[in-house]
Backbone atoms as SQL, in Angstrom:
CREATE TABLE atoms (id INTEGER PRIMARY KEY, chain TEXT, resi INTEGER, resn TEXT, atom TEXT, x REAL, y REAL, z REAL);
INSERT INTO atoms VALUES
  (1, 'A', 1, 'UNK', 'N', 85.626, 80.921, 110.559),
  (2, 'A', 1, 'UNK', 'CA', 85.463, 80.063, 109.414),
  (3, 'A', 1, 'UNK', 'C', 86.754, 79.301, 109.196),
  (4, 'A', 2, 'UNK', 'N', 86.709, 78.037, 109.090),
  (5, 'A', 2, 'UNK', 'CA', 87.894, 77.199, 108.861),
  (6, 'A', 2, 'UNK', 'C', 87.811, 76.659, 107.446),
  (7, 'A', 3, 'UNK', 'N', 88.919, 76.760, 106.739),
  (8, 'A', 3, 'UNK', 'CA', 89.008, 76.196, 105.407),
  (9, 'A', 3, 'UNK', 'C', 90.222, 75.285, 105.391),
  (10, 'A', 4, 'UNK', 'N', 90.025, 74.047, 105.773),
  (11, 'A', 4, 'UNK', 'CA', 91.147, 73.110, 105.905),
  (12, 'A', 4, 'UNK', 'C', 91.725, 72.717, 104.554),
  (13, 'A', 5, 'UNK', 'N', 90.970, 72.888, 103.472),
  (14, 'A', 5, 'UNK', 'CA', 91.479, 72.539, 102.156),
  (15, 'A', 5, 'UNK', 'C', 92.457, 73.587, 101.640),
  (16, 'A', 6, 'UNK', 'N', 92.390, 74.779, 102.184),
  (17, 'A', 6, 'UNK', 'CA', 93.244, 75.862, 101.722),
  (18, 'A', 6, 'UNK', 'C', 94.589, 75.800, 102.412),
  (19, 'A', 7, 'UNK', 'N', 95.627, 75.950, 101.655),
  (20, 'A', 7, 'UNK', 'CA', 96.986, 75.981, 102.196),
  (21, 'A', 7, 'UNK', 'C', 97.592, 77.335, 101.875),
  (22, 'A', 8, 'UNK', 'N', 97.556, 78.278, 102.834),
  (23, 'A', 8, 'UNK', 'CA', 98.130, 79.584, 102.560),
  (24, 'A', 8, 'UNK', 'C', 99.608, 79.465, 102.213),
  (25, 'A', 9, 'UNK', 'N', 100.111, 80.454, 101.474),
  (26, 'A', 9, 'UNK', 'CA', 101.523, 80.481, 101.124),
  (27, 'A', 9, 'UNK', 'C', 102.389, 80.738, 102.342),
  (28, 'A', 10, 'UNK', 'N', 103.659, 80.862, 102.118),
  (29, 'A', 10, 'UNK', 'CA', 104.608, 81.087, 103.203),
  (30, 'A', 10, 'UNK', 'C', 104.288, 82.396, 103.906),
  (31, 'A', 11, 'UNK', 'N', 103.922, 82.304, 105.165),
  (32, 'A', 11, 'UNK', 'CA', 103.587, 83.490, 105.949),
  (33, 'A', 11, 'UNK', 'C', 104.626, 83.671, 107.040),
  (34, 'A', 12, 'UNK', 'N', 105.878, 83.363, 106.726),
  (35, 'A', 12, 'UNK', 'CA', 106.933, 83.360, 107.722),
  (36, 'A', 12, 'UNK', 'C', 107.283, 84.725, 108.269),
  (37, 'A', 13, 'UNK', 'N', 107.267, 85.766, 107.469),
  (38, 'A', 13, 'UNK', 'CA', 107.618, 87.076, 108.007),
  (39, 'A', 13, 'UNK', 'C', 106.367, 87.953, 108.109),
  (40, 'A', 14, 'UNK', 'N', 106.482, 89.018, 108.889),
  (41, 'A', 14, 'UNK', 'CA', 105.323, 89.864, 109.196),
  (42, 'A', 14, 'UNK', 'C', 104.687, 90.484, 107.960),
  (43, 'A', 15, 'UNK', 'N', 105.497, 90.948, 107.000),
  (44, 'A', 15, 'UNK', 'CA', 104.898, 91.608, 105.842),
  (45, 'A', 15, 'UNK', 'C', 104.121, 90.619, 104.981),
  (46, 'A', 16, 'UNK', 'N', 104.644, 89.409, 104.791),
  (47, 'A', 16, 'UNK', 'CA', 103.897, 88.439, 103.994),
  (48, 'A', 16, 'UNK', 'C', 102.671, 87.947, 104.763),
  (49, 'A', 17, 'UNK', 'N', 102.767, 87.833, 106.077),
  (50, 'A', 17, 'UNK', 'CA', 101.602, 87.463, 106.883),
  (51, 'A', 17, 'UNK', 'C', 100.542, 88.560, 106.788),
  (52, 'A', 18, 'UNK', 'N', 100.962, 89.813, 106.837),
  (53, 'A', 18, 'UNK', 'CA', 100.019, 90.923, 106.720),
  (54, 'A', 18, 'UNK', 'C', 99.318, 90.932, 105.372),
  (55, 'A', 19, 'UNK', 'N', 100.084, 90.723, 104.296),
  (56, 'A', 19, 'UNK', 'CA', 99.485, 90.677, 102.952),
  (57, 'A', 19, 'UNK', 'C', 98.513, 89.512, 102.832),
  (58, 'A', 20, 'UNK', 'N', 98.917, 88.358, 103.346),
  (59, 'A', 20, 'UNK', 'CA', 98.038, 87.195, 103.317),
  (60, 'A', 20, 'UNK', 'C', 96.753, 87.482, 104.095),
  (61, 'A', 21, 'UNK', 'N', 96.875, 88.078, 105.272),
  (62, 'A', 21, 'UNK', 'CA', 95.699, 88.424, 106.069),
  (63, 'A', 21, 'UNK', 'C', 94.772, 89.371, 105.335),
  (64, 'A', 22, 'UNK', 'N', 95.341, 90.385, 104.678),
  (65, 'A', 22, 'UNK', 'CA', 94.520, 91.336, 103.926),
  (66, 'A', 22, 'UNK', 'C', 93.845, 90.657, 102.733),
  (67, 'A', 23, 'UNK', 'N', 94.564, 89.779, 102.038),
  (68, 'A', 23, 'UNK', 'CA', 93.964, 89.043, 100.913),
  (69, 'A', 23, 'UNK', 'C', 92.798, 88.179, 101.377),
  (70, 'A', 24, 'UNK', 'N', 92.996, 87.443, 102.480),
  (71, 'A', 24, 'UNK', 'CA', 91.930, 86.584, 103.000),
  (72, 'A', 24, 'UNK', 'C', 90.752, 87.408, 103.516),
  (73, 'A', 25, 'UNK', 'N', 91.036, 88.530, 104.169),
  (74, 'A', 25, 'UNK', 'CA', 89.961, 89.400, 104.655),
  (75, 'A', 25, 'UNK', 'C', 89.152, 89.965, 103.487),
  (76, 'A', 26, 'UNK', 'N', 89.839, 90.412, 102.437),
  (77, 'A', 26, 'UNK', 'CA', 89.133, 90.955, 101.263),
  (78, 'A', 26, 'UNK', 'C', 88.263, 89.877, 100.618),
  (79, 'A', 27, 'UNK', 'N', 88.815, 88.679, 100.487),
  (80, 'A', 27, 'UNK', 'CA', 88.046, 87.560, 99.927),
  (81, 'A', 27, 'UNK', 'C', 86.811, 87.268, 100.784),
  (82, 'A', 28, 'UNK', 'N', 87.006, 87.210, 102.086),
  (83, 'A', 28, 'UNK', 'CA', 85.915, 86.908, 103.026),
  (84, 'A', 28, 'UNK', 'C', 84.815, 87.970, 102.948),
  (85, 'A', 29, 'UNK', 'N', 85.213, 89.233, 102.991),
  (86, 'A', 29, 'UNK', 'CA', 84.227, 90.323, 102.978),
  (87, 'A', 29, 'UNK', 'C', 83.491, 90.407, 101.651),
  (88, 'A', 30, 'UNK', 'N', 84.210, 90.173, 100.557),
  (89, 'A', 30, 'UNK', 'CA', 83.574, 90.178, 99.236),
  (90, 'A', 30, 'UNK', 'C', 82.497, 89.097, 99.165),
  (91, 'A', 31, 'UNK', 'N', 82.771, 87.952, 99.754),
  (92, 'A', 31, 'UNK', 'CA', 81.802, 86.864, 99.798),
  (93, 'A', 31, 'UNK', 'C', 80.577, 87.175, 100.643),
  (94, 'A', 32, 'UNK', 'N', 80.660, 88.216, 101.448),
  (95, 'A', 32, 'UNK', 'CA', 79.540, 88.638, 102.294),
  (96, 'A', 32, 'UNK', 'C', 78.910, 89.941, 101.808),
  (97, 'A', 33, 'UNK', 'N', 79.208, 90.300, 100.560),
  (98, 'A', 33, 'UNK', 'CA', 78.502, 91.412, 99.932),
  (99, 'A', 33, 'UNK', 'C', 79.193, 92.759, 99.972),
  (100, 'A', 34, 'UNK', 'N', 80.336, 92.873, 100.623),
  (101, 'A', 34, 'UNK', 'CA', 81.051, 94.148, 100.614),
  (102, 'A', 34, 'UNK', 'C', 81.865, 94.247, 99.327),
  (103, 'A', 35, 'UNK', 'N', 82.128, 95.461, 98.908),
  (104, 'A', 35, 'UNK', 'CA', 82.961, 95.702, 97.732),
  (105, 'A', 35, 'UNK', 'C', 84.236, 96.389, 98.199),
  (106, 'A', 36, 'UNK', 'N', 85.352, 95.701, 98.104),
  (107, 'A', 36, 'UNK', 'CA', 86.643, 96.265, 98.506),
  (108, 'A', 36, 'UNK', 'C', 87.109, 97.182, 97.382),
  (109, 'A', 37, 'UNK', 'N', 87.302, 98.479, 97.721),
  (110, 'A', 37, 'UNK', 'CA', 87.647, 99.475, 96.699),
  (111, 'A', 37, 'UNK', 'C', 89.052, 100.036, 96.872),
  (112, 'A', 38, 'UNK', 'N', 89.730, 99.684, 97.955),
  (113, 'A', 38, 'UNK', 'CA', 91.085, 100.175, 98.152),
  (114, 'A', 38, 'UNK', 'C', 91.829, 99.360, 99.190),
  (115, 'A', 39, 'UNK', 'N', 93.165, 99.370, 99.047),
  (116, 'A', 39, 'UNK', 'CA', 94.034, 98.661, 99.985),
  (117, 'A', 39, 'UNK', 'C', 95.218, 99.545, 100.330),
  (118, 'A', 40, 'UNK', 'N', 95.635, 99.477, 101.573),
  (119, 'A', 40, 'UNK', 'CA', 96.833, 100.184, 102.047),
  (120, 'A', 40, 'UNK', 'C', 96.810, 101.655, 101.652),
  (121, 'A', 41, 'UNK', 'N', 95.749, 102.328, 102.060),
  (122, 'A', 41, 'UNK', 'CA', 95.535, 103.726, 101.710),
  (123, 'A', 41, 'UNK', 'C', 96.181, 104.625, 102.761),
  (124, 'A', 42, 'UNK', 'N', 97.074, 105.496, 102.310),
  (125, 'A', 42, 'UNK', 'CA', 97.746, 106.444, 103.206),
  (126, 'A', 42, 'UNK', 'C', 96.784, 107.572, 103.562),
  (127, 'A', 43, 'UNK', 'N', 96.683, 107.843, 104.864),
  (128, 'A', 43, 'UNK', 'CA', 95.889, 108.959, 105.376),
  (129, 'A', 43, 'UNK', 'C', 96.762, 109.666, 106.394),
  (130, 'A', 44, 'UNK', 'N', 97.236, 110.845, 106.039),
  (131, 'A', 44, 'UNK', 'CA', 98.150, 111.548, 106.925),
  (132, 'A', 44, 'UNK', 'C', 99.373, 110.686, 107.201),
  (133, 'A', 45, 'UNK', 'N', 99.631, 110.441, 108.475),
  (134, 'A', 45, 'UNK', 'CA', 100.771, 109.601, 108.866),
  (135, 'A', 45, 'UNK', 'C', 100.403, 108.140, 109.068),
  (136, 'A', 46, 'UNK', 'N', 99.161, 107.810, 108.760),
  (137, 'A', 46, 'UNK', 'CA', 98.710, 106.438, 108.974),
  (138, 'A', 46, 'UNK', 'C', 98.342, 105.750, 107.680),
  (139, 'A', 47, 'UNK', 'N', 97.868, 104.525, 107.837),
  (140, 'A', 47, 'UNK', 'CA', 97.472, 103.733, 106.683),
  (141, 'A', 47, 'UNK', 'C', 96.239, 102.925, 107.031),
  (142, 'A', 48, 'UNK', 'N', 95.295, 102.880, 106.102),
  (143, 'A', 48, 'UNK', 'CA', 94.094, 102.069, 106.242),
  (144, 'A', 48, 'UNK', 'C', 94.318, 100.771, 105.477),
  (145, 'A', 49, 'UNK', 'N', 94.082, 99.638, 106.131),
  (146, 'A', 49, 'UNK', 'CA', 94.335, 98.346, 105.485),
  (147, 'A', 49, 'UNK', 'C', 93.432, 98.149, 104.273),
  (148, 'A', 50, 'UNK', 'N', 92.121, 98.229, 104.497),
  (149, 'A', 50, 'UNK', 'CA', 91.156, 98.053, 103.415),
  (150, 'A', 50, 'UNK', 'C', 90.097, 99.137, 103.493),
  (151, 'A', 51, 'UNK', 'N', 89.605, 99.542, 102.338),
  (152, 'A', 51, 'UNK', 'CA', 88.457, 100.439, 102.251),
  (153, 'A', 51, 'UNK', 'C', 87.395, 99.675, 101.484),
  (154, 'A', 52, 'UNK', 'N', 86.193, 99.577, 102.067),
  (155, 'A', 52, 'UNK', 'CA', 85.127, 98.789, 101.447),
  (156, 'A', 52, 'UNK', 'C', 83.828, 99.576, 101.450),
  (157, 'A', 53, 'UNK', 'N', 82.948, 99.199, 100.542),
  (158, 'A', 53, 'UNK', 'CA', 81.604, 99.766, 100.488),
  (159, 'A', 53, 'UNK', 'C', 80.638, 98.661, 100.881),
  (160, 'A', 54, 'UNK', 'N', 79.795, 98.957, 101.863),
  (161, 'A', 54, 'UNK', 'CA', 78.770, 98.029, 102.330),
  (162, 'A', 54, 'UNK', 'C', 77.442, 98.745, 102.195),
  (163, 'A', 55, 'UNK', 'N', 76.742, 98.483, 101.107),
  (164, 'A', 55, 'UNK', 'CA', 75.532, 99.246, 100.822),
  (165, 'A', 55, 'UNK', 'C', 75.921, 100.688, 100.537),
  (166, 'A', 56, 'UNK', 'N', 75.477, 101.591, 101.405),
  (167, 'A', 56, 'UNK', 'CA', 75.843, 103.001, 101.267),
  (168, 'A', 56, 'UNK', 'C', 76.927, 103.421, 102.246),
  (169, 'A', 57, 'UNK', 'N', 77.420, 102.479, 103.011),
  (170, 'A', 57, 'UNK', 'CA', 78.388, 102.781, 104.056),
  (171, 'A', 57, 'UNK', 'C', 79.820, 102.631, 103.543),
  (172, 'A', 58, 'UNK', 'N', 80.593, 103.704, 103.688),
  (173, 'A', 58, 'UNK', 'CA', 82.023, 103.676, 103.376),
  (174, 'A', 58, 'UNK', 'C', 82.720, 103.158, 104.629),
  (175, 'A', 59, 'UNK', 'N', 83.380, 102.014, 104.505),
  (176, 'A', 59, 'UNK', 'CA', 83.875, 101.270, 105.656),
  (177, 'A', 59, 'UNK', 'C', 85.383, 101.078, 105.610),
  (178, 'A', 60, 'UNK', 'N', 86.052, 101.413, 106.714),
  (179, 'A', 60, 'UNK', 'CA', 87.463, 101.091, 106.883),
  (180, 'A', 60, 'UNK', 'C', 87.532, 99.730, 107.548),
  (181, 'A', 61, 'UNK', 'N', 88.436, 98.883, 107.055),
  (182, 'A', 61, 'UNK', 'CA', 88.620, 97.562, 107.638),
  (183, 'A', 61, 'UNK', 'C', 90.061, 97.448, 108.117),
  (184, 'A', 62, 'UNK', 'N', 90.223, 97.264, 109.417),
  (185, 'A', 62, 'UNK', 'CA', 91.538, 97.012, 110.010),
  (186, 'A', 62, 'UNK', 'C', 91.705, 95.499, 110.095),
  (187, 'A', 63, 'UNK', 'N', 92.781, 94.993, 109.519),
  (188, 'A', 63, 'UNK', 'CA', 93.032, 93.556, 109.463),
  (189, 'A', 63, 'UNK', 'C', 94.199, 93.227, 110.388),
  (190, 'A', 64, 'UNK', 'N', 94.003, 92.220, 111.216),
  (191, 'A', 64, 'UNK', 'CA', 95.063, 91.710, 112.087),
  (192, 'A', 64, 'UNK', 'C', 95.228, 90.240, 111.772),
  (193, 'A', 65, 'UNK', 'N', 96.454, 89.828, 111.494),
  (194, 'A', 65, 'UNK', 'CA', 96.732, 88.429, 111.160),
  (195, 'A', 65, 'UNK', 'C', 97.775, 87.872, 112.126),
  (196, 'A', 66, 'UNK', 'N', 97.548, 86.655, 112.561),
  (197, 'A', 66, 'UNK', 'CA', 98.483, 85.973, 113.455),
  (198, 'A', 66, 'UNK', 'C', 98.609, 84.519, 113.030),
  (199, 'A', 67, 'UNK', 'N', 99.590, 83.855, 113.609),
  (200, 'A', 67, 'UNK', 'CA', 99.753, 82.425, 113.382),
  (201, 'A', 67, 'UNK', 'C', 99.560, 81.703, 114.708),
  (202, 'A', 68, 'UNK', 'N', 99.275, 80.419, 114.629),
  (203, 'A', 68, 'UNK', 'CA', 99.142, 79.615, 115.841),
  (204, 'A', 68, 'UNK', 'C', 97.861, 79.886, 116.585),
  (205, 'A', 69, 'UNK', 'N', 97.933, 79.805, 117.904),
  (206, 'A', 69, 'UNK', 'CA', 96.723, 79.893, 118.727),
  (207, 'A', 69, 'UNK', 'C', 96.403, 81.309, 119.195),
  (208, 'A', 70, 'UNK', 'N', 97.187, 82.283, 118.796),
  (209, 'A', 70, 'UNK', 'CA', 96.961, 83.671, 119.220),
  (210, 'A', 70, 'UNK', 'C', 95.722, 84.225, 118.526),
  (211, 'A', 71, 'UNK', 'N', 94.830, 84.865, 119.295),
  (212, 'A', 71, 'UNK', 'CA', 93.641, 85.506, 118.722),
  (213, 'A', 71, 'UNK', 'C', 94.071, 86.818, 118.067),
  (214, 'A', 72, 'UNK', 'N', 93.912, 86.955, 116.755),
  (215, 'A', 72, 'UNK', 'CA', 94.387, 88.162, 116.075),
  (216, 'A', 72, 'UNK', 'C', 93.683, 89.430, 116.525),
  (217, 'A', 73, 'UNK', 'N', 92.443, 89.320, 116.964),
  (218, 'A', 73, 'UNK', 'CA', 91.737, 90.528, 117.396),
  (219, 'A', 73, 'UNK', 'C', 92.309, 91.091, 118.688),
  (220, 'A', 74, 'UNK', 'N', 93.021, 90.257, 119.459),
  (221, 'A', 74, 'UNK', 'CA', 93.698, 90.761, 120.654),
  (222, 'A', 74, 'UNK', 'C', 94.844, 91.696, 120.286),
  (223, 'A', 75, 'UNK', 'N', 95.337, 91.590, 119.049),
  (224, 'A', 75, 'UNK', 'CA', 96.433, 92.450, 118.593),
  (225, 'A', 75, 'UNK', 'C', 95.975, 93.885, 118.339),
  (226, 'A', 76, 'UNK', 'N', 94.673, 94.097, 118.279),
  (227, 'A', 76, 'UNK', 'CA', 94.134, 95.448, 118.088),
  (228, 'A', 76, 'UNK', 'C', 93.670, 95.972, 119.442),
  (229, 'A', 77, 'UNK', 'N', 94.612, 96.518, 120.217),
  (230, 'A', 77, 'UNK', 'CA', 94.265, 97.042, 121.536),
  (231, 'A', 77, 'UNK', 'C', 93.506, 98.365, 121.394),
  (232, 'A', 78, 'UNK', 'N', 93.058, 98.896, 122.513),
  (233, 'A', 78, 'UNK', 'CA', 92.232, 100.113, 122.495),
  (234, 'A', 78, 'UNK', 'C', 92.959, 101.288, 121.859),
  (235, 'A', 79, 'UNK', 'N', 94.241, 101.404, 122.082),
  (236, 'A', 79, 'UNK', 'CA', 95.025, 102.490, 121.465),
  (237, 'A', 79, 'UNK', 'C', 94.980, 102.392, 119.937),
  (238, 'A', 80, 'UNK', 'N', 95.180, 101.172, 119.427),
  (239, 'A', 80, 'UNK', 'CA', 95.139, 100.950, 117.980),
  (240, 'A', 80, 'UNK', 'C', 93.741, 101.230, 117.442),
  (241, 'A', 81, 'UNK', 'N', 92.716, 100.815, 118.167),
  (242, 'A', 81, 'UNK', 'CA', 91.333, 101.054, 117.720),
  (243, 'A', 81, 'UNK', 'C', 91.030, 102.553, 117.649),
  (244, 'A', 82, 'UNK', 'N', 91.494, 103.305, 118.637),
  (245, 'A', 82, 'UNK', 'CA', 91.286, 104.768, 118.604),
  (246, 'A', 82, 'UNK', 'C', 91.979, 105.382, 117.399),
  (247, 'A', 83, 'UNK', 'N', 93.199, 104.928, 117.132),
  (248, 'A', 83, 'UNK', 'CA', 93.961, 105.441, 115.986),
  (249, 'A', 83, 'UNK', 'C', 93.242, 105.147, 114.666),
  (250, 'A', 84, 'UNK', 'N', 92.749, 103.928, 114.505),
  (251, 'A', 84, 'UNK', 'CA', 92.042, 103.564, 113.277),
  (252, 'A', 84, 'UNK', 'C', 90.759, 104.378, 113.138),
  (253, 'A', 85, 'UNK', 'N', 90.023, 104.562, 114.242),
  (254, 'A', 85, 'UNK', 'CA', 88.788, 105.372, 114.182),
  (255, 'A', 85, 'UNK', 'C', 89.102, 106.805, 113.753),
  (256, 'A', 86, 'UNK', 'N', 90.201, 107.377, 114.265),
  (257, 'A', 86, 'UNK', 'CA', 90.586, 108.742, 113.887),
  (258, 'A', 86, 'UNK', 'C', 90.954, 108.812, 112.406),
  (259, 'A', 87, 'UNK', 'N', 91.699, 107.831, 111.913),
  (260, 'A', 87, 'UNK', 'CA', 92.050, 107.794, 110.490),
  (261, 'A', 87, 'UNK', 'C', 90.793, 107.654, 109.629),
  (262, 'A', 88, 'UNK', 'N', 89.860, 106.822, 110.082),
  (263, 'A', 88, 'UNK', 'CA', 88.613, 106.628, 109.332),
  (264, 'A', 88, 'UNK', 'C', 87.823, 107.931, 109.237),
  (265, 'A', 89, 'UNK', 'N', 87.758, 108.666, 110.342),
  (266, 'A', 89, 'UNK', 'CA', 87.062, 109.968, 110.307),
  (267, 'A', 89, 'UNK', 'C', 87.743, 110.906, 109.319),
  (268, 'A', 90, 'UNK', 'N', 89.077, 110.922, 109.330),
  (269, 'A', 90, 'UNK', 'CA', 89.833, 111.773, 108.404),
  (270, 'A', 90, 'UNK', 'C', 89.547, 111.414, 106.956),
  (271, 'A', 91, 'UNK', 'N', 89.285, 110.139, 106.697),
  (272, 'A', 91, 'UNK', 'CA', 89.016, 109.673, 105.342),
  (273, 'A', 91, 'UNK', 'C', 87.533, 109.774, 104.981),
  (274, 'A', 92, 'UNK', 'N', 86.711, 110.279, 105.907),
  (275, 'A', 92, 'UNK', 'CA', 85.286, 110.431, 105.639),
  (276, 'A', 92, 'UNK', 'C', 84.507, 109.136, 105.645),
  (277, 'A', 93, 'UNK', 'N', 84.965, 108.170, 106.415),
  (278, 'A', 93, 'UNK', 'CA', 84.300, 106.870, 106.461),
  (279, 'A', 93, 'UNK', 'C', 83.229, 106.839, 107.547),
  (280, 'A', 94, 'UNK', 'N', 82.200, 106.031, 107.292),
  (281, 'A', 94, 'UNK', 'CA', 81.055, 105.917, 108.187),
  (282, 'A', 94, 'UNK', 'C', 81.242, 104.870, 109.276),
  (283, 'A', 95, 'UNK', 'N', 82.102, 103.894, 109.011),
  (284, 'A', 95, 'UNK', 'CA', 82.174, 102.735, 109.896),
  (285, 'A', 95, 'UNK', 'C', 83.593, 102.167, 109.905),
  (286, 'A', 96, 'UNK', 'N', 83.942, 101.527, 111.026),
  (287, 'A', 96, 'UNK', 'CA', 85.212, 100.812, 111.136),
  (288, 'A', 96, 'UNK', 'C', 84.904, 99.374, 111.531),
  (289, 'A', 97, 'UNK', 'N', 85.389, 98.442, 110.712),
  (290, 'A', 97, 'UNK', 'CA', 85.259, 97.020, 111.007),
  (291, 'A', 97, 'UNK', 'C', 86.650, 96.469, 111.331),
  (292, 'A', 98, 'UNK', 'N', 86.673, 95.428, 112.119),
  (293, 'A', 98, 'UNK', 'CA', 87.922, 94.736, 112.401),
  (294, 'A', 98, 'UNK', 'C', 87.787, 93.292, 111.919),
  (295, 'A', 99, 'UNK', 'N', 88.833, 92.816, 111.250),
  (296, 'A', 99, 'UNK', 'CA', 88.866, 91.431, 110.799),
  (297, 'A', 99, 'UNK', 'C', 90.137, 90.798, 111.349),
  (298, 'A', 100, 'UNK', 'N', 89.971, 89.685, 112.027),
  (299, 'A', 100, 'UNK', 'CA', 91.098, 88.911, 112.517),
  (300, 'A', 100, 'UNK', 'C', 91.245, 87.653, 111.681),
  (301, 'A', 101, 'UNK', 'N', 92.471, 87.387, 111.240),
  (302, 'A', 101, 'UNK', 'CA', 92.762, 86.193, 110.457),
  (303, 'A', 101, 'UNK', 'C', 93.842, 85.414, 111.200),
  (304, 'A', 102, 'UNK', 'N', 93.520, 84.182, 111.557),
  (305, 'A', 102, 'UNK', 'CA', 94.493, 83.312, 112.210),
  (306, 'A', 102, 'UNK', 'C', 94.872, 82.217, 111.226),
  (307, 'A', 103, 'UNK', 'N', 96.161, 82.122, 110.944),
  (308, 'A', 103, 'UNK', 'CA', 96.674, 81.164, 109.967),
  (309, 'A', 103, 'UNK', 'C', 97.448, 80.084, 110.712),
  (310, 'A', 104, 'UNK', 'N', 97.168, 78.834, 110.371),
  (311, 'A', 104, 'UNK', 'CA', 97.939, 77.729, 110.933),
  (312, 'A', 104, 'UNK', 'C', 98.107, 76.656, 109.856),
  (313, 'A', 105, 'UNK', 'N', 98.857, 75.601, 110.131),
  (314, 'A', 105, 'UNK', 'CA', 99.102, 74.587, 109.093),
  (315, 'A', 105, 'UNK', 'C', 97.833, 73.937, 108.544),
  (316, 'A', 106, 'UNK', 'N', 96.756, 73.932, 109.320),
  (317, 'A', 106, 'UNK', 'CA', 95.520, 73.299, 108.864),
  (318, 'A', 106, 'UNK', 'C', 94.669, 74.206, 107.983),
  (319, 'A', 107, 'UNK', 'N', 94.984, 75.497, 107.915),
  (320, 'A', 107, 'UNK', 'CA', 94.174, 76.416, 107.134),
  (321, 'A', 107, 'UNK', 'C', 94.132, 77.778, 107.783),
  (322, 'A', 108, 'UNK', 'N', 92.928, 78.342, 107.866),
  (323, 'A', 108, 'UNK', 'CA', 92.790, 79.664, 108.459),
  (324, 'A', 108, 'UNK', 'C', 91.397, 79.867, 109.027),
  (325, 'A', 109, 'UNK', 'N', 91.305, 80.795, 109.977),
  (326, 'A', 109, 'UNK', 'CA', 90.034, 81.244, 110.552),
  (327, 'A', 109, 'UNK', 'C', 89.919, 82.736, 110.300),
  (328, 'A', 110, 'UNK', 'N', 88.710, 83.177, 109.987),
  (329, 'A', 110, 'UNK', 'CA', 88.448, 84.605, 109.801),
  (330, 'A', 110, 'UNK', 'C', 87.354, 85.010, 110.772),
  (331, 'A', 111, 'UNK', 'N', 87.597, 86.079, 111.523),
  (332, 'A', 111, 'UNK', 'CA', 86.603, 86.640, 112.447),
  (333, 'A', 111, 'UNK', 'C', 86.376, 88.080, 112.070),
  (334, 'A', 112, 'UNK', 'N', 85.124, 88.430, 111.791),
  (335, 'A', 112, 'UNK', 'CA', 84.748, 89.770, 111.336),
  (336, 'A', 112, 'UNK', 'C', 83.894, 90.441, 112.403),
  (337, 'A', 113, 'UNK', 'N', 84.302, 91.636, 112.801),
  (338, 'A', 113, 'UNK', 'CA', 83.518, 92.433, 113.739),
  (339, 'A', 113, 'UNK', 'C', 83.022, 93.687, 113.011),
  (340, 'A', 114, 'UNK', 'N', 81.831, 93.605, 112.385),
  (341, 'A', 114, 'UNK', 'CA', 81.300, 94.790, 111.709),
  (342, 'A', 114, 'UNK', 'C', 81.014, 95.891, 112.723),
  (343, 'A', 115, 'UNK', 'N', 81.484, 97.085, 112.429),
  (344, 'A', 115, 'UNK', 'CA', 81.272, 98.192, 113.352),
  (345, 'A', 115, 'UNK', 'C', 81.985, 98.002, 114.677),
  (346, 'A', 116, 'UNK', 'N', 82.949, 97.089, 114.714),
  (347, 'A', 116, 'UNK', 'CA', 83.648, 96.742, 115.955),
  (348, 'A', 116, 'UNK', 'C', 84.640, 97.779, 116.406),
  (349, 'A', 117, 'UNK', 'N', 84.787, 98.840, 115.640),
  (350, 'A', 117, 'UNK', 'CA', 85.753, 99.877, 116.003),
  (351, 'A', 117, 'UNK', 'C', 85.112, 100.978, 116.723);
């Protein structure tokens, strides 16, 4: 999804880019009927980016944000996906979704992979 009218704030450093990605992912998912009920939830030694409810499904959402032409979903390699799935099981979640947010001067793109974990 491209929103050329939107001008994201300064996403110059990784932490602000991560926060921006999580904000855009939460906005995107809420617009598609999910209810975001938690952010940056500590589970053991890890952290879940977003926790959402989709109908009766308790869903962990891993958000990857990048700038430029890099595909953010490529940043979630198989090792990272296994780690997120393990954290989700520990938190009693039914599903793991991945959301990639690519930010550039023209706006942003959001790619959602429901159950992609």
